[in-house]
C-alpha positions in Angstrom: 59.2 -45.5 -99.4 62.5 -43.8 -99.9 61.1 -42.1 -103.1 58.2 -40.6 -101.2 60.4 -39.4 -98.4 62.6 -37.7 -101.1 59.5 -36.1 -102.6 58.5 -34.9 -99.2 61.9 -33.3 -98.6 61.9 -31.6 -102.0 58.4 -30.2 -101.4 59.4 -28.8 -98.1 62.5 -27.2 -99.7 60.2 -25.6 -102.3 57.6 -24.9 -99.6 57.6 -21.8 -97.5 57.7 -19.9 -94.3 54.4 -19.3 -92.5 53.3 -16.9 -89.9 53.2 -13.3 -89.0 55.9 -11.0 -87.5 57.6 -13.0 -84.8 60.6 -13.2 -82.4 62.2 -16.3 -80.7 60.1 -16.0 -77.6 56.9 -15.8 -79.6 57.9 -18.8 -81.6 58.7 -20.9 -78.6 55.4 -20.0 -76.9 53.3 -20.8 -80.1 52.6 -17.0 -80.4 50.6 -16.9 -77.1 52.0 -13.4 -76.8 49.2 -10.7 -76.6 49.7 -9.9 -72.9 53.4 -10.8 -72.3 55.5 -9.3 -75.1 58.2 -7.0 -73.9 59.7 -3.8 -75.4 59.8 -3.5 -79.1 58.7 -7.1 -79.4 55.2 -5.8 -78.5 54.9 -4.3 -81.9 53.0 -6.7 -84.1 51.2 -8.2 -81.1 50.0 -5.5 -78.7 51.6 -2.1 -78.5 49.8 -1.3 -75.2 52.3 -3.5 -73.4 55.0 -0.8 -74.0 53.4 1.2 -71.2 54.5 -1.4 -68.7 58.2 -1.1 -69.7 58.5 2.5 -68.4 60.3 1.3 -65.2 62.6 -1.0 -67.2 66.0 -0.2 -68.9 66.3 0.4 -72.6 66.2 -2.5 -75.1 68.0 -2.7 -78.5 68.1 -5.5 -81.0 71.6 -6.3 -82.3 70.3 -8.9 -84.8 67.5 -11.4 -85.4 66.2 -13.7 -88.0 63.0 -15.9 -88.3 62.9 -18.8 -90.7 60.5 -21.6 -91.4 59.0 -24.0 -94.0 55.5 -25.4 -94.1 52.3 -26.4 -96.0 48.9 -27.4 -95.0 48.8 -31.1 -95.9 52.1 -32.8 -96.8 54.1 -34.6 -94.1 56.0 -37.8 -93.7 53.0 -39.5 -92.2 50.8 -38.3 -95.1 53.2 -39.5 -97.7 53.4 -42.9 -96.1 49.6 -43.1 -96.1 49.7 -42.4 -99.9 52.3 -45.1 -100.5 50.9 -48.3 -102.1 49.3 -49.6 -105.3 45.8 -48.1 -104.9 43.8 -46.0 -102.5 40.3 -47.2 -101.4 37.3 -44.8 -101.5 37.5 -43.9 -97.9 41.2 -42.9 -98.2 40.3 -40.8 -101.3 37.4 -39.1 -99.5 39.6 -38.3 -96.5 42.2 -36.6 -98.7 39.6 -34.7 -100.8 37.6 -33.5 -97.8 40.7 -32.3 -96.0 41.9 -30.3 -99.0 38.3 -28.9 -99.5 38.2 -27.7 -95.9 41.6 -26.1 -96.3 40.9 -24.4 -99.6 43.3 -26.6 -101.5 46.9 -27.3 -101.1 48.6 -24.2 -99.7 52.2 -23.1 -99.4 52.8 -19.9 -97.5 55.8 -17.8 -96.6 56.7 -15.1 -94.2 60.4 -14.4 -93.5 61.7 -11.6 -91.2 65.0 -10.0 -90.9 65.5 -7.4 -88.2 67.7 -4.5 -89.2 70.5 -4.3 -86.6 70.4 -1.3 -84.2 67.0 0.0 -85.5 64.8 -1.8 -83.2 64.8 0.1 -79.9 62.5 0.6 -76.9 62.7 2.9 -73.9 60.2 4.6 -71.7 56.7 4.4 -73.2 58.0 4.4 -76.9 59.6 2.1 -79.4 60.9 2.2 -82.9 61.1 -0.9 -85.1 62.6 -1.6 -88.6 62.2 -5.0 -90.2 62.3 -6.4 -93.7 59.5 -8.9 -94.3 59.1 -11.4 -97.1 55.7 -13.1 -97.6 54.2 -15.3 -100.2 51.4 -17.8 -100.8 50.7 -20.5 -103.3 47.3 -22.2 -103.6 46.7 -25.3 -105.7 42.9 -25.9 -106.0 41.4 -28.9 -104.3 39.5 -29.7 -107.5 42.8 -30.8 -109.1 43.2 -33.5 -106.4 39.5 -34.5 -106.8 40.0 -34.9 -110.6 43.2 -37.0 -110.1 41.6 -39.3 -107.5 38.0 -39.6 -108.8 38.3 -38.7 -112.5 35.2 -37.1 -114.0 32.7 -39.1 -112.0 30.2 -36.8 -110.4 32.5 -33.8 -111.1 30.9 -31.9 -114.0 32.7 -28.6 -113.3 35.9 -28.2 -111.3 37.3 -24.9 -110.2 41.0 -24.8 -111.3 41.8 -21.2 -110.2 45.4 -21.0 -108.8 46.4 -18.4 -106.1 49.8 -16.8 -106.2 51.3 -13.8 -104.4 54.8 -12.7 -103.4 55.6 -9.5 -101.6 58.6 -7.9 -99.9 58.1 -5.0 -97.5 60.2 -2.8 -95.3 58.1 -2.1 -92.2 59.2 1.0 -90.2 57.2 1.7 -87.1 56.9 4.1 -84.2 54.9 2.9 -81.2 53.9 4.5 -78.0 51.5 3.6 -75.1 49.6 5.7 -72.6 49.1 4.2 -69.1 45.9 4.8 -67.2 44.9 3.7 -63.7 43.9 0.2 -64.5 44.8 -0.3 -68.2 47.0 1.0 -71.0 46.3 2.0 -74.6 48.9 1.6 -77.3 49.3 2.5 -81.0 51.8 1.6 -83.6 52.1 3.9 -86.7 53.7 2.1 -89.6 55.2 3.2 -92.8 55.2 0.3 -95.3 57.9 0.6 -98.0 57.0 -1.9 -100.6 60.1 -3.5 -102.1 58.5 -5.8 -104.8 55.2 -7.5 -105.5 53.9 -10.0 -108.0 50.6 -11.9 -107.9 47.6 -13.1 -109.7 44.7 -10.7 -109.7 41.8 -12.7 -108.3 39.2 -10.4 -109.9 40.6 -10.8 -113.4 41.6 -14.5 -113.2 39.5 -17.6 -113.6 40.0 -21.2 -114.7 37.7 -24.2 -114.9 37.6 -27.8 -116.0 34.3 -29.2 -117.3 33.7 -32.9 -117.7 30.9 -34.8 -119.4 30.4 -38.6 -119.9 31.9 -38.3 -123.4 34.4 -35.4 -123.3 36.5 -33.1 -121.1 37.2 -29.4 -121.9 38.1 -26.2 -120.1 39.8 -22.9 -120.2 41.7 -20.5 -117.9 42.9 -16.9 -117.8 45.4 -15.5 -115.3 46.3 -11.8 -115.0 49.6 -11.3 -113.2 50.4 -7.9 -111.8 53.8 -6.8 -110.6 55.4 -3.7 -109.1 58.5 -2.3 -107.4 58.7 0.5 -104.8 55.2 0.6 -103.4 54.3 2.6 -100.3 51.5 2.7 -97.7 50.6 3.0 -94.1 49.4 0.7 -91.3 48.1 0.9 -87.8 48.2 -1.4 -84.8 45.8 -0.7 -81.9 46.0 -2.5 -78.5 44.6 -2.4 -75.0 46.2 -4.2 -72.0 45.1 -4.2 -68.3 47.4 -3.6 -65.4 48.7 -6.8 -63.8 46.4 -7.7 -60.8 47.2 -10.7 -58.7 49.4 -11.9 -61.5 46.6 -11.7 -64.1 46.6 -9.6 -67.2 44.2 -9.3 -70.1 44.6 -7.7 -73.5 43.1 -7.2 -77.0 44.7 -5.9 -80.2 44.0 -5.3 -83.8 47.2 -5.7 -85.9 47.5 -4.0 -89.3 44.2 -2.2 -89.1 43.6 -0.1 -92.3 47.0 -1.2 -93.7 47.4 -1.0 -97.5 50.3 -0.7 -100.0 49.9 1.2 -103.3 52.0 0.1 -106.2 53.0 1.6 -109.6 53.8 4.9 -108.1 57.0 7.0 -108.4 59.5 5.6 -105.9 63.1 5.9 -105.0 63.3 2.0 -105.1 62.7 2.2 -108.9 65.2 5.1 -109.2 67.9 3.0 -107.5 67.2 0.0 -109.9 66.8 2.1 -113.1 70.4 2.1 -114.1 72.3 4.9 -115.9 69.4 6.0 -118.1 67.1 6.6 -115.1 64.3 4.7 -116.7 63.0 1.5 -115.0 61.9 -1.5 -117.1 64.7 -2.1 -119.7 68.0 -3.9 -120.1 69.9 -1.1 -118.4 68.3 -1.8 -115.0 70.3 -3.1 -112.1 67.4 -5.6 -111.5 63.9 -6.2 -112.8 61.4 -9.0 -113.1 61.4 -10.9 -116.4 58.8 -13.0 -118.3 60.2 -15.1 -121.1 63.3 -13.0 -121.1 61.6 -9.7 -121.4 61.8 -7.0 -118.8 58.6 -6.1 -116.9 57.9 -2.4 -116.2 55.1 -0.7 -114.3 53.2 -0.1 -117.5 52.7 -3.8 -118.4 51.2 -7.0 -116.9 51.3 -10.6 -118.0 48.2 -12.4 -119.3 48.4 -16.2 -119.4 45.6 -18.2 -121.0 44.9 -21.8 -121.9 42.2 -23.9 -123.5 41.5 -27.7 -123.5 39.4 -28.5 -126.5 37.0 -31.5 -126.4 39.3 -34.1 -125.0 37.6 -37.4 -126.1 38.8 -40.9 -126.7 38.6 -40.5 -130.5 40.9 -37.5 -130.7 43.6 -38.3 -128.1 46.2 -38.3 -130.8 45.5 -34.8 -131.9 48.2 -32.3 -131.2 46.0 -29.3 -130.7 43.9 -30.3 -127.8 45.8 -28.1 -125.3 46.7 -24.6 -126.3 48.3 -22.0 -124.1 49.8 -18.6 -124.5 51.3 -15.8 -122.4 51.5 -12.2 -123.5 52.8 -9.0 -122.0 49.9 -6.5 -122.2 49.7 -2.8 -121.5 48.5 -1.9 -118.0 47.7 1.8 -118.5 44.8 4.0 -117.5 42.8 6.4 -119.7 45.6 9.0 -119.5 48.3 6.6 -120.6 49.9 6.3 -117.1 50.6 2.9 -115.4 47.5 1.7 -113.5 48.0 2.0 -109.8 46.7 -0.8 -107.6 46.5 -1.4 -103.8 47.3 -4.5 -101.9 45.6 -5.0 -98.5 48.0 -5.7 -95.7 46.4 -8.7 -93.8 44.8 -7.8 -90.4 44.7 -10.0 -87.4 42.5 -9.8 -84.2 44.1 -11.0 -81.0 42.6 -11.7 -77.6 44.8 -12.8 -74.7 45.3 -13.4 -71.0 48.2 -14.4 -68.8 49.1 -15.4 -65.2 52.5 -14.8 -63.6 54.1 -15.7 -60.3 57.7 -15.9 -59.1 58.7 -18.9 -61.1 56.1 -19.4 -63.8 54.4 -17.5 -66.5 51.3 -18.9 -68.4 49.8 -17.2 -71.4 46.9 -18.0 -73.6 45.7 -16.3 -76.9 42.8 -16.5 -79.3 43.5 -15.0 -82.7 42.0 -14.9 -86.2 42.6 -13.2 -89.5 39.8 -11.7 -91.8 40.9 -13.4 -95.0 43.0 -16.3 -96.3 45.9 -14.4 -97.7 49.7 -14.5 -97.1 50.1 -15.0 -93.3 46.5 -14.5 -92.3 43.8 -17.2 -92.0 40.1 -16.6 -91.4 39.8 -19.2 -88.7 40.2 -19.1 -85.0 43.6 -20.1 -83.5 44.0 -20.9 -79.8 47.5 -21.0 -78.3 48.8 -21.5 -74.8 52.4 -21.1 -73.6 54.4 -21.6 -70.4 57.7 -19.9 -69.4 59.7 -21.3 -66.4 61.7 -18.7 -64.5 63.2 -21.1 -62.0 66.6 -20.2 -63.4 66.3 -16.4 -64.0 69.2 -16.3 -66.4 68.0 -19.2 -68.5 64.2 -19.2 -69.1 62.7 -22.3 -70.5 59.6 -22.2 -72.8 56.9 -24.5 -74.1 53.9 -23.8 -76.3 51.0 -25.4 -78.0 48.5 -24.1 -80.6 45.3 -25.5 -82.1 43.7 -24.3 -85.3 41.7 -27.4 -86.2 42.6 -31.1 -86.1 44.9 -30.7 -89.1 46.6 -27.5 -87.8 48.3 -28.1 -84.4 51.6 -26.8 -83.4 54.1 -27.8 -80.7 56.8 -25.2 -79.8 59.7 -25.0 -77.4 62.7 -22.7 -76.8 65.1 -21.2 -74.3 67.0 -18.1 -73.5 70.3 -16.9 -72.0 70.0 -13.6 -70.1 73.3 -12.5 -68.6 73.9 -8.9 -67.7 73.3 -6.7 -70.8 73.1 -9.6 -73.3 69.8 -11.3 -74.1 69.9 -14.3 -76.4 66.7 -16.2 -77.3 66.0 -19.3 -79.4 62.7 -20.7 -80.5 61.6 -23.8 -82.5 58.3 -25.2 -83.4 56.7 -28.1 -85.4 54.3 -26.5 -87.9 50.9 -28.2 -88.2 52.1 -31.3 -86.4 53.2 -32.6 -83.0 56.3 -34.4 -84.0 58.8 -35.1 -86.8 56.6 -37.6 -88.6 53.5 -35.5 -88.5 54.9 -32.0 -88.9 54.2 -30.2 -92.2 57.1 -27.8 -91.7 59.0 -26.0 -89.0 59.8 -22.6 -87.6 63.3 -21.6 -86.4 64.0 -18.2 -84.8 67.1 -16.6 -83.2 67.5 -13.2 -81.6 70.3 -11.1 -80.0 69.3 -8.1 -77.8 71.3 -5.8 -75.5 70.0 -3.8 -72.5 71.4 -2.3 -69.3 74.3 -4.0 -67.5 71.9 -4.7 -64.7 69.7 -6.7 -67.0 66.1 -6.1 -68.2 64.7 -5.4 -64.7 62.4 -2.7 -63.4 64.3 0.4 -62.2 64.2 1.1 -58.4 61.3 3.3 -57.6 60.9 5.8 -54.8 58.9 3.3 -52.6 60.5 0.0 -53.1 58.8 -1.6 -50.1 62.3 -2.5 -48.7 63.7 -1.9 -45.2 63.8 1.6 -43.6 67.1 3.5 -44.1 69.7 3.5 -41.3 69.6 6.8 -39.3 72.6 9.1 -39.3 74.8 9.2 -36.2 73.3 11.4 -33.5 69.8 11.2 -35.0 67.0 8.9 -34.4 63.8 7.9 -36.2 60.6 9.6 -35.0 58.6 7.7 -32.5 54.9 7.2 -32.6 54.4 10.2 -30.3 56.5 12.5 -32.6 54.4 11.6 -35.7 51.2 13.1 -34.1 50.3 16.8 -34.7 51.8 19.1 -32.0 48.3 19.9 -30.6 47.7 16.2 -29.8 51.0 15.6 -28.0 51.0 15.3 -24.3 
C-alpha cells in the first residue's frame, strides 16, 4: 500500500495545474463567478460587470498567484482499488470505461502569475496583465485497454498521444457600457506568446494492431515549437442590473482568440545572444532535442514501428524500431512555416442572489474543445459567500462536471481598510483528500481606497434630511405648492 501511495504522490508532482484564469475568490467559489466578479477580476469571466463598479473606489492588485495539480483519474482511492494480486472483469471494465469516457488519462496545467501593479480597475474600465502557463498531456485509453485485456477483442488500438505546452503574456483592456436594465462589456486582449511546443494532431498518428498470432504497429509524431508568438483575443459579456438581489449574465471568453507562431518577435531578439540569430549555441535560451538547438525553421519528427511481435521471434532484437530526426519546416519560399494555435474559448451562463449577509451564485459553463484548460462538457457550479463579518468573508463552493469530476472549494478573505487579502483552496475532481485527483491553491493581495471597496456616496443616498441652518427652516407643505395655488 505504501508503494502505491508513493506512486500517487509522484504522479501528482509530475501532474499539472488545471483550470482557466482565476483569482482566490473564484477558486473558493468553484468558479461560480459570471455575475459576481468585481473590478479587474471580471476579466476572464464577464467584462460587463465592470459597469457596476463605477460608484466604487479604484482597485489595484499588488500581487497574486494561482497554483494547482490534478489529473482526471488517479487518486488515493483509485490507487487503493488497484492494489492487489488481480483485477476481476468488472473492475477492469470500470477502469476502461471511465478512461474511454474521459478521452484517456489526461494531465493538464494552467498556472497564472499576476504582474504587480499592472492589474487596475476604476470607473467603467480595467487593464490587466498576467503571465499564463498552460499544458496538457493525454495518454490514450487504448493503452490501458491493452494492458488490462491484452489483444482479446482489440484488433486495432489508437495509440495517439496528445501533448501541448504554451506560455502567454495576456495584456487586456476592458470596458463596459451600462444601459437602463443591463450592461455590455468587452475585453480586448493582446496575446504575447512566450513559447510553445506540441504535437500537431493533423500530422501525427499511431496505432497498435493485434491478431490471434501477432502484434504490430507504427506511429509518427510531428512536434512543432516556437518562441515569440503574437495574437489577439476578445471577451464579450452581458449582465443585468441587480433587481431584488437577483442578477443574470452570459459571456463568451476568448472569442476569436488565436496566437501565430514563427513570426519575427522581440522575444527571439532578446534570446538570440550576441550574434542576433536565434537557434544556435549563442542563444541565451532555446529548446533542445537530443542536445541540438531548435530554431523556427525546424521541427521534430519521431517515428516508431513494431514488426510482427510473435511468440517465435520474441528474442529478436529488431522488433521495435524508433527514430527522431530534426526536419526542415519551411514554406515554398524557404521561410519558416507559420502556424496558428487556437486560444480555447469558454461559454458561461450565470445567476446570483444577494442580501445583506449572504451571496449565492450559480454558473453553467462549457468549452468547445478538449484542449489545455477547456473541456467540451457542461460544468455546473454553485457558491456561497457569507458577509456576516464584513471584514472577513467566508466562502464555499461546489462544482459538478460528471460523476468523476466533482469539486469542493472553500476560502476566506481579510478586507481591512485599503488592504484586500483573499485565499482560496479546492479539491480537484473529488470531495475529500482520499478522492481528490489534485488541488488548487490561490492567494491574492489587492489595495483600494482607505474607506474600503464600497460604493461612493451618491447625490441621493436615501439618508436623513440635512439639518437647516440657523434662522432658516425647511419649507412646509404649503410652501412647496405653486404660488397660484397657495391660499
